[in-house]
TORKOL-4160 file (C-alpha; in steps of 0.2 Angstrom, whole numbers, padded with zeros to 4 digits, m for minus):
330
<pt num="1" X="m0127" Y="m0002" Z="0097"/>
<pt num="2" X="m0117" Y="0013" Z="0100"/>
<pt num="3" X="m0099" Y="0017" Z="0093"/>
<pt num="4" X="m0086" Y="0012" Z="0107"/>
<pt num="5" X="m0070" Y="0023" Z="0105"/>
<pt num="6" X="m0054" Y="0023" Z="0114"/>
<pt num="7" X="m0038" Y="0033" Z="0111"/>
<pt num="8" X="m0021" Y="0030" Z="0111"/>
<pt num="9" X="m0003" Y="0041" Z="0112"/>
<pt num="10" X="0009" Y="0041" Z="0099"/>
<pt num="11" X="0028" Y="0040" Z="0103"/>
<pt num="12" X="0040" Y="0053" Z="0095"/>
<pt num="13" X="0049" Y="0040" Z="0088"/>
<pt num="14" X="0033" Y="0032" Z="0080"/>
<pt num="15" X="0027" Y="0047" Z="0071"/>
<pt num="16" X="0039" Y="0043" Z="0055"/>
<pt num="17" X="0031" Y="0027" Z="0054"/>
<pt num="18" X="0017" Y="0022" Z="0042"/>
<pt num="19" X="0001" Y="0022" Z="0050"/>
<pt num="20" X="m0009" Y="0006" Z="0049"/>
<pt num="21" X="m0028" Y="0003" Z="0055"/>
<pt num="22" X="m0033" Y="m0015" Z="0058"/>
<pt num="23" X="m0050" Y="m0021" Z="0055"/>
<pt num="24" X="m0056" Y="m0036" Z="0067"/>
<pt num="25" X="m0072" Y="m0046" Z="0069"/>
<pt num="26" X="m0067" Y="m0057" Z="0084"/>
<pt num="27" X="m0052" Y="m0061" Z="0095"/>
<pt num="28" X="m0040" Y="m0051" Z="0084"/>
<pt num="29" X="m0024" Y="m0064" Z="0086"/>
<pt num="30" X="m0017" Y="m0057" Z="0069"/>
<pt num="31" X="m0021" Y="m0040" Z="0073"/>
<pt num="32" X="m0011" Y="m0044" Z="0090"/>
<pt num="33" X="0004" Y="m0051" Z="0081"/>
<pt num="34" X="0004" Y="m0035" Z="0069"/>
<pt num="35" X="0003" Y="m0023" Z="0085"/>
<pt num="36" X="0017" Y="m0033" Z="0095"/>
<pt num="37" X="0028" Y="m0033" Z="0079"/>
<pt num="38" X="0026" Y="m0014" Z="0078"/>
<pt num="39" X="0033" Y="m0012" Z="0095"/>
<pt num="40" X="0050" Y="m0016" Z="0088"/>
<pt num="41" X="0061" Y="m0001" Z="0085"/>
<pt num="42" X="0065" Y="m0005" Z="0066"/>
<pt num="43" X="0048" Y="m0009" Z="0062"/>
<pt num="44" X="0041" Y="0002" Z="0049"/>
<pt num="45" X="0023" Y="0002" Z="0054"/>
<pt num="46" X="0012" Y="0008" Z="0069"/>
<pt num="47" X="m0004" Y="0003" Z="0074"/>
<pt num="48" X="m0015" Y="0018" Z="0075"/>
<pt num="49" X="m0033" Y="0011" Z="0076"/>
<pt num="50" X="m0041" Y="m0007" Z="0078"/>
<pt num="51" X="m0059" Y="m0005" Z="0071"/>
<pt num="52" X="m0073" Y="m0017" Z="0072"/>
<pt num="53" X="m0092" Y="m0022" Z="0065"/>
<pt num="54" X="m0094" Y="m0029" Z="0084"/>
<pt num="55" X="m0093" Y="m0016" Z="0097"/>
<pt num="56" X="m0090" Y="m0031" Z="0109"/>
<pt num="57" X="m0075" Y="m0040" Z="0100"/>
<pt num="58" X="m0062" Y="m0046" Z="0110"/>
<pt num="59" X="m0050" Y="m0038" Z="0098"/>
<pt num="60" X="m0054" Y="m0020" Z="0102"/>
<pt num="61" X="m0053" Y="m0024" Z="0121"/>
<pt num="62" X="m0036" Y="m0029" Z="0119"/>
<pt num="63" X="m0031" Y="m0014" Z="0108"/>
<pt num="64" X="m0037" Y="m0004" Z="0122"/>
<pt num="65" X="m0028" Y="m0012" Z="0133"/>
<pt num="66" X="m0013" Y="m0009" Z="0124"/>
<pt num="67" X="m0016" Y="0009" Z="0121"/>
<pt num="68" X="m0022" Y="0008" Z="0104"/>
<pt num="69" X="m0037" Y="0019" Z="0097"/>
<pt num="70" X="m0052" Y="0008" Z="0095"/>
<pt num="71" X="m0069" Y="0010" Z="0084"/>
<pt num="72" X="m0083" Y="m0001" Z="0085"/>
<pt num="73" X="m0100" Y="0000" Z="0077"/>
<pt num="74" X="m0113" Y="m0014" Z="0074"/>
<pt num="75" X="m0116" Y="m0018" Z="0056"/>
<pt num="76" X="m0133" Y="m0025" Z="0061"/>
<pt num="77" X="m0149" Y="m0015" Z="0053"/>
<pt num="78" X="m0138" Y="m0006" Z="0042"/>
<pt num="79" X="m0135" Y="m0007" Z="0023"/>
<pt num="80" X="m0117" Y="m0013" Z="0017"/>
<pt num="81" X="m0110" Y="0002" Z="0009"/>
<pt num="82" X="m0118" Y="0013" Z="0025"/>
<pt num="83" X="m0107" Y="0002" Z="0036"/>
<pt num="84" X="m0092" Y="0003" Z="0025"/>
<pt num="85" X="m0094" Y="0022" Z="0025"/>
<pt num="86" X="m0094" Y="0022" Z="0044"/>
<pt num="87" X="m0079" Y="0011" Z="0044"/>
<pt num="88" X="m0069" Y="0021" Z="0032"/>
<pt num="89" X="m0073" Y="0038" Z="0040"/>
<pt num="90" X="m0066" Y="0031" Z="0056"/>
<pt num="91" X="m0050" Y="0025" Z="0048"/>
<pt num="92" X="m0046" Y="0042" Z="0039"/>
<pt num="93" X="m0049" Y="0051" Z="0054"/>
<pt num="94" X="m0036" Y="0041" Z="0063"/>
<pt num="95" X="m0023" Y="0046" Z="0050"/>
<pt num="96" X="m0020" Y="0029" Z="0044"/>
<pt num="97" X="m0012" Y="0026" Z="0028"/>
<pt num="98" X="m0014" Y="0007" Z="0027"/>
<pt num="99" X="m0028" Y="m0005" Z="0031"/>
<pt num="100" X="m0025" Y="m0023" Z="0037"/>
<pt num="101" X="m0039" Y="m0035" Z="0037"/>
<pt num="102" X="m0036" Y="m0048" Z="0051"/>
<pt num="103" X="m0052" Y="m0059" Z="0054"/>
<pt num="104" X="m0064" Y="m0045" Z="0048"/>
<pt num="105" X="m0078" Y="m0055" Z="0042"/>
<pt num="106" X="m0087" Y="m0044" Z="0032"/>
<pt num="107" X="m0088" Y="m0043" Z="0012"/>
<pt num="108" X="m0081" Y="m0027" Z="0007"/>
<pt num="109" X="m0091" Y="m0014" Z="m0005"/>
<pt num="110" X="m0081" Y="m0010" Z="m0022"/>
<pt num="111" X="m0082" Y="0008" Z="m0016"/>
<pt num="112" X="m0074" Y="0004" Z="0000"/>
<pt num="113" X="m0060" Y="m0006" Z="m0009"/>
<pt num="114" X="m0057" Y="0006" Z="m0023"/>
<pt num="115" X="m0055" Y="0021" Z="m0009"/>
<pt num="116" X="m0040" Y="0010" Z="m0002"/>
<pt num="117" X="m0033" Y="0002" Z="m0019"/>
<pt num="118" X="m0015" Y="m0005" Z="m0017"/>
<pt num="119" X="m0016" Y="0000" Z="0002"/>
<pt num="120" X="m0026" Y="m0012" Z="0011"/>
<pt num="121" X="m0020" Y="m0030" Z="0014"/>
<pt num="122" X="m0029" Y="m0046" Z="0020"/>
<pt num="123" X="m0023" Y="m0064" Z="0027"/>
<pt num="124" X="m0031" Y="m0079" Z="0020"/>
<pt num="125" X="m0028" Y="m0097" Z="0029"/>
<pt num="126" X="m0024" Y="m0106" Z="0012"/>
<pt num="127" X="m0011" Y="m0106" Z="m0002"/>
<pt num="128" X="m0020" Y="m0095" Z="m0014"/>
<pt num="129" X="m0027" Y="m0096" Z="m0028"/>
<pt num="130" X="m0032" Y="m0113" Z="m0019"/>
<pt num="131" X="m0048" Y="m0113" Z="m0008"/>
<pt num="132" X="m0054" Y="m0094" Z="m0008"/>
<pt num="133" X="m0068" Y="m0092" Z="0003"/>
<pt num="134" X="m0072" Y="m0101" Z="0019"/>
<pt num="135" X="m0068" Y="m0120" Z="0026"/>
<pt num="136" X="m0050" Y="m0119" Z="0018"/>
<pt num="137" X="m0043" Y="m0132" Z="0030"/>
<pt num="138" X="m0057" Y="m0144" Z="0027"/>
<pt num="139" X="m0055" Y="m0142" Z="0009"/>
<pt num="140" X="m0037" Y="m0144" Z="0009"/>
<pt num="141" X="m0039" Y="m0161" Z="0018"/>
<pt num="142" X="m0053" Y="m0168" Z="0008"/>
<pt num="143" X="m0041" Y="m0164" Z="m0007"/>
<pt num="144" X="m0028" Y="m0175" Z="0000"/>
<pt num="145" X="m0015" Y="m0160" Z="0000"/>
<pt num="146" X="0003" Y="m0162" Z="0005"/>
<pt num="147" X="0002" Y="m0145" Z="0012"/>
<pt num="148" X="m0011" Y="m0131" Z="0018"/>
<pt num="149" X="m0004" Y="m0113" Z="0022"/>
<pt num="150" X="m0007" Y="m0095" Z="0023"/>
<pt num="151" X="m0006" Y="m0081" Z="0010"/>
<pt num="152" X="m0005" Y="m0063" Z="0013"/>
<pt num="153" X="m0013" Y="m0053" Z="m0003"/>
<pt num="154" X="m0017" Y="m0036" Z="m0007"/>
<pt num="155" X="m0036" Y="m0033" Z="m0007"/>
<pt num="156" X="m0047" Y="m0032" Z="m0023"/>
<pt num="157" X="m0065" Y="m0032" Z="m0027"/>
<pt num="158" X="m0064" Y="m0050" Z="m0031"/>
<pt num="159" X="m0063" Y="m0060" Z="m0016"/>
<pt num="160" X="m0046" Y="m0068" Z="m0010"/>
<pt num="161" X="m0039" Y="m0063" Z="m0027"/>
<pt num="162" X="m0028" Y="m0048" Z="m0026"/>
<pt num="163" X="m0009" Y="m0048" Z="m0028"/>
<pt num="164" X="0000" Y="m0060" Z="m0018"/>
<pt num="165" X="0013" Y="m0052" Z="m0007"/>
<pt num="166" X="0018" Y="m0068" Z="0004"/>
<pt num="167" X="0015" Y="m0087" Z="0007"/>
<pt num="168" X="0020" Y="m0099" Z="0019"/>
<pt num="169" X="0016" Y="m0118" Z="0016"/>
<pt num="170" X="0011" Y="m0127" Z="0032"/>
<pt num="171" X="0013" Y="m0147" Z="0031"/>
<pt num="172" X="m0002" Y="m0159" Z="0033"/>
<pt num="173" X="0003" Y="m0172" Z="0044"/>
<pt num="174" X="m0006" Y="m0190" Z="0046"/>
<pt num="175" X="m0021" Y="m0188" Z="0058"/>
<pt num="176" X="m0024" Y="m0169" Z="0055"/>
<pt num="177" X="m0041" Y="m0163" Z="0057"/>
<pt num="178" X="m0046" Y="m0146" Z="0052"/>
<pt num="179" X="m0043" Y="m0139" Z="0069"/>
<pt num="180" X="m0026" Y="m0146" Z="0071"/>
<pt num="181" X="m0021" Y="m0139" Z="0054"/>
<pt num="182" X="m0028" Y="m0123" Z="0059"/>
<pt num="183" X="m0019" Y="m0122" Z="0074"/>
<pt num="184" X="m0003" Y="m0124" Z="0064"/>
<pt num="185" X="m0008" Y="m0112" Z="0050"/>
<pt num="186" X="m0012" Y="m0099" Z="0063"/>
<pt num="187" X="0006" Y="m0100" Z="0070"/>
<pt num="188" X="0012" Y="m0096" Z="0051"/>
<pt num="189" X="m0001" Y="m0081" Z="0050"/>
<pt num="190" X="0008" Y="m0074" Z="0064"/>
<pt num="191" X="0024" Y="m0075" Z="0057"/>
<pt num="192" X="0020" Y="m0070" Z="0040"/>
<pt num="193" X="0009" Y="m0056" Z="0041"/>
<pt num="194" X="0019" Y="m0043" Z="0051"/>
<pt num="195" X="0033" Y="m0046" Z="0038"/>
<pt num="196" X="0024" Y="m0044" Z="0023"/>
<pt num="197" X="0016" Y="m0028" Z="0030"/>
<pt num="198" X="0033" Y="m0022" Z="0035"/>
<pt num="199" X="0040" Y="m0025" Z="0018"/>
<pt num="200" X="0024" Y="m0017" Z="0011"/>
<pt num="201" X="0024" Y="m0001" Z="0018"/>
<pt num="202" X="0043" Y="0001" Z="0018"/>
<pt num="203" X="0044" Y="0000" Z="m0002"/>
<pt num="204" X="0037" Y="0019" Z="m0002"/>
<pt num="205" X="0056" Y="0024" Z="0004"/>
<pt num="206" X="0065" Y="0010" Z="m0005"/>
<pt num="207" X="0075" Y="0018" Z="m0020"/>
<pt num="208" X="0076" Y="0002" Z="m0030"/>
<pt num="209" X="0057" Y="0000" Z="m0028"/>
<pt num="210" X="0054" Y="0017" Z="m0034"/>
<pt num="211" X="0066" Y="0018" Z="m0048"/>
<pt num="212" X="0058" Y="0001" Z="m0054"/>
<pt num="213" X="0042" Y="0010" Z="m0054"/>
<pt num="214" X="0049" Y="0024" Z="m0064"/>
<pt num="215" X="0056" Y="0012" Z="m0076"/>
<pt num="216" X="0040" Y="0003" Z="m0079"/>
<pt num="217" X="0032" Y="0019" Z="m0085"/>
<pt num="218" X="0045" Y="0026" Z="m0095"/>
<pt num="219" X="0044" Y="0009" Z="m0104"/>
<pt num="220" X="0029" Y="0013" Z="m0112"/>
<pt num="221" X="0034" Y="0028" Z="m0120"/>
<pt num="222" X="0041" Y="0029" Z="m0137"/>
<pt num="223" X="0059" Y="0027" Z="m0142"/>
<pt num="224" X="0066" Y="0029" Z="m0125"/>
<pt num="225" X="0084" Y="0028" Z="m0122"/>
<pt num="226" X="0090" Y="0025" Z="m0104"/>
<pt num="227" X="0106" Y="0035" Z="m0101"/>
<pt num="228" X="0114" Y="0039" Z="m0083"/>
<pt num="229" X="0118" Y="0058" Z="m0080"/>
<pt num="230" X="0128" Y="0064" Z="m0066"/>
<pt num="231" X="0129" Y="0047" Z="m0060"/>
<pt num="232" X="0109" Y="0046" Z="m0058"/>
<pt num="233" X="0097" Y="0036" Z="m0070"/>
<pt num="234" X="0090" Y="0047" Z="m0084"/>
<pt num="235" X="0080" Y="0045" Z="m0098"/>
<pt num="236" X="0081" Y="0053" Z="m0116"/>
<pt num="237" X="0071" Y="0054" Z="m0133"/>
<pt num="238" X="0077" Y="0060" Z="m0148"/>
<pt num="239" X="0094" Y="0065" Z="m0139"/>
<pt num="240" X="0086" Y="0075" Z="m0126"/>
<pt num="241" X="0084" Y="0072" Z="m0108"/>
<pt num="242" X="0065" Y="0071" Z="m0101"/>
<pt num="243" X="0067" Y="0064" Z="m0083"/>
<pt num="244" X="0080" Y="0060" Z="m0071"/>
<pt num="245" X="0079" Y="0050" Z="m0056"/>
<pt num="246" X="0085" Y="0061" Z="m0039"/>
<pt num="247" X="0090" Y="0049" Z="m0024"/>
<pt num="248" X="0091" Y="0062" Z="m0010"/>
<pt num="249" X="0105" Y="0072" Z="m0020"/>
<pt num="250" X="0111" Y="0089" Z="m0014"/>
<pt num="251" X="0106" Y="0086" Z="0003"/>
<pt num="252" X="0087" Y="0085" Z="0000"/>
<pt num="253" X="0078" Y="0071" Z="0009"/>
<pt num="254" X="0068" Y="0068" Z="m0008"/>
<pt num="255" X="0068" Y="0052" Z="m0019"/>
<pt num="256" X="0060" Y="0060" Z="m0034"/>
<pt num="257" X="0058" Y="0060" Z="m0052"/>
<pt num="258" X="0064" Y="0076" Z="m0061"/>
<pt num="259" X="0052" Y="0082" Z="m0076"/>
<pt num="260" X="0052" Y="0098" Z="m0087"/>
<pt num="261" X="0039" Y="0110" Z="m0085"/>
<pt num="262" X="0037" Y="0127" Z="m0093"/>
<pt num="263" X="0048" Y="0137" Z="m0083"/>
<pt num="264" X="0051" Y="0144" Z="m0066"/>
<pt num="265" X="0034" Y="0152" Z="m0063"/>
<pt num="266" X="0027" Y="0135" Z="m0064"/>
<pt num="267" X="0038" Y="0128" Z="m0053"/>
<pt num="268" X="0036" Y="0141" Z="m0039"/>
<pt num="269" X="0017" Y="0138" Z="m0042"/>
<pt num="270" X="0017" Y="0120" Z="m0039"/>
<pt num="271" X="0029" Y="0120" Z="m0024"/>
<pt num="272" X="0019" Y="0133" Z="m0017"/>
<pt num="273" X="0001" Y="0125" Z="m0020"/>
<pt num="274" X="0009" Y="0107" Z="m0014"/>
<pt num="275" X="0025" Y="0106" Z="m0006"/>
<pt num="276" X="0022" Y="0089" Z="0000"/>
<pt num="277" X="0022" Y="0083" Z="m0019"/>
<pt num="278" X="0035" Y="0095" Z="m0027"/>
<pt num="279" X="0050" Y="0104" Z="m0024"/>
<pt num="280" X="0063" Y="0114" Z="m0034"/>
<pt num="281" X="0079" Y="0104" Z="m0037"/>
<pt num="282" X="0095" Y="0112" Z="m0033"/>
<pt num="283" X="0105" Y="0110" Z="m0051"/>
<pt num="284" X="0090" Y="0108" Z="m0062"/>
<pt num="285" X="0077" Y="0119" Z="m0055"/>
<pt num="286" X="0084" Y="0133" Z="m0063"/>
<pt num="287" X="0083" Y="0127" Z="m0080"/>
<pt num="288" X="0064" Y="0123" Z="m0078"/>
<pt num="289" X="0064" Y="0106" Z="m0070"/>
<pt num="290" X="0053" Y="0101" Z="m0055"/>
<pt num="291" X="0056" Y="0086" Z="m0043"/>
<pt num="292" X="0040" Y="0075" Z="m0041"/>
<pt num="293" X="0042" Y="0068" Z="m0023"/>
<pt num="294" X="0040" Y="0049" Z="m0023"/>
<pt num="295" X="0045" Y="0044" Z="m0005"/>
<pt num="296" X="0028" Y="0049" Z="0003"/>
<pt num="297" X="0013" Y="0042" Z="0007"/>
<pt num="298" X="m0001" Y="0039" Z="m0005"/>
<pt num="299" X="0009" Y="0044" Z="m0021"/>
<pt num="300" X="m0003" Y="0046" Z="m0036"/>
<pt num="301" X="0006" Y="0036" Z="m0049"/>
<pt num="302" X="m0007" Y="0041" Z="m0063"/>
<pt num="303" X="m0001" Y="0059" Z="m0060"/>
<pt num="304" X="0018" Y="0053" Z="m0061"/>
<pt num="305" X="0014" Y="0045" Z="m0077"/>
<pt num="306" X="0006" Y="0060" Z="m0084"/>
<pt num="307" X="0021" Y="0071" Z="m0079"/>
<pt num="308" X="0031" Y="0058" Z="m0088"/>
<pt num="309" X="0021" Y="0059" Z="m0103"/>
<pt num="310" X="0020" Y="0077" Z="m0103"/>
<pt num="311" X="0039" Y="0080" Z="m0101"/>
<pt num="312" X="0043" Y="0066" Z="m0114"/>
<pt num="313" X="0031" Y="0076" Z="m0127"/>
<pt num="314" X="0040" Y="0093" Z="m0124"/>
<pt num="315" X="0057" Y="0086" Z="m0132"/>
<pt num="316" X="0051" Y="0072" Z="m0142"/>
<pt num="317" X="0052" Y="0073" Z="m0162"/>
<pt num="318" X="0035" Y="0079" Z="m0168"/>
<pt num="319" X="0034" Y="0062" Z="m0180"/>
<pt num="320" X="0033" Y="0053" Z="m0161"/>
<pt num="321" X="0021" Y="0066" Z="m0152"/>
<pt num="322" X="0009" Y="0065" Z="m0169"/>
<pt num="323" X="0010" Y="0046" Z="m0167"/>
<pt num="324" X="0005" Y="0047" Z="m0148"/>
<pt num="325" X="m0009" Y="0059" Z="m0152"/>
<pt num="326" X="m0016" Y="0047" Z="m0166"/>
<pt num="327" X="m0015" Y="0032" Z="m0155"/>
<pt num="328" X="m0025" Y="0041" Z="m0142"/>
<pt num="329" X="m0038" Y="0046" Z="m0155"/>
<pt num="330" X="m0038" Y="0028" Z="m0162"/>
C-alpha cells in the first residue's frame, strides 16, 4: 500500500521544544496521551510525526485530525530492515530528535535501534524485568502477583530490556481478568509515559545532569583532583587544570565543558566549522580553551570523553601519560 502523509504546523513557542516522533500500529491511545500532554505550555517536547506500519491505523487518523504530520507504510511484502529504513528516513526527515514507541507491534532491527541509541523509548505493560514480551496481564494473574503495572524504558537490541526510566505498580484485585487489569494499567500508562518522556528530553538542558555526566567521564582518568575554579567545578591533574564546567557564564546560553586546545587557531577552526558544538569562552578562550556545548540535542558523549582525555594528557605528568598509553596497548 502506498505511503500516506499529512503535514502539520509548528507554533513559534514549540520550536524550542524537543522534537519527538511516535510510532504506532493501532489506535494510538498512548500516542494521544503524549500528544495532549505536549500541548501544555511547560511541556519540554512536541510531537512532530506519528508514523505507522499500517497506513489505516486509527492512530494516524487521530494525529492528522490534531494537525500532526503522519507517515504510513505497510510492512507487508518487505524485509524487516527495508521497512525499518523507510521508517527511519521518515523520522529523520521530520526533524525528530527522539522516538517514542506507543504500541508499535514490530520487532526492530539492531541497526535501527543503534541509530537511535539512548534516544528511543518504549512503554511496556508489566513491571520489568517481569514478563517481557506478550500476554503480560495473563502471566501476572497466573503467577498470583499482587500487582501488575507499567514500565517506561530506553530501547535496546534486547526485547524489553533497556534501562528503566519509570514504573507504576497497579494493584490486582479479586476477580480481575486480563481485560480488567489491562484497563487499569492503561490508565497508568497514559500518566507515566508523558512524565518519563518529559523528564528524559529535559535532562539535556539540566546543568545537574550534564555535570554528573562529565563527572562520570572524568572519574575514569588517573589521579584527577576535583577543585572549583572561579566558583565553578574544575578538574586538575598534577596541579594543573584540564577541564572546567561552564553553566551559562559571562552571558552565554551555553552549558559546556571547557577543555584545552593547541591554541587560538584550533579554536577558531572548530568554532567556524561547527558553531553548534563549539564556542570560544570569554574568559578562557584567549588562553587556548574551547567550550564543548552540552545543552544541545544529540551530544556525542564519546567525543566529549575524547576531548577530556586529550586535555588531561596535555597537562598530566609524563609517568601518567605513559601508563595510559601502555594500558591502551595492552
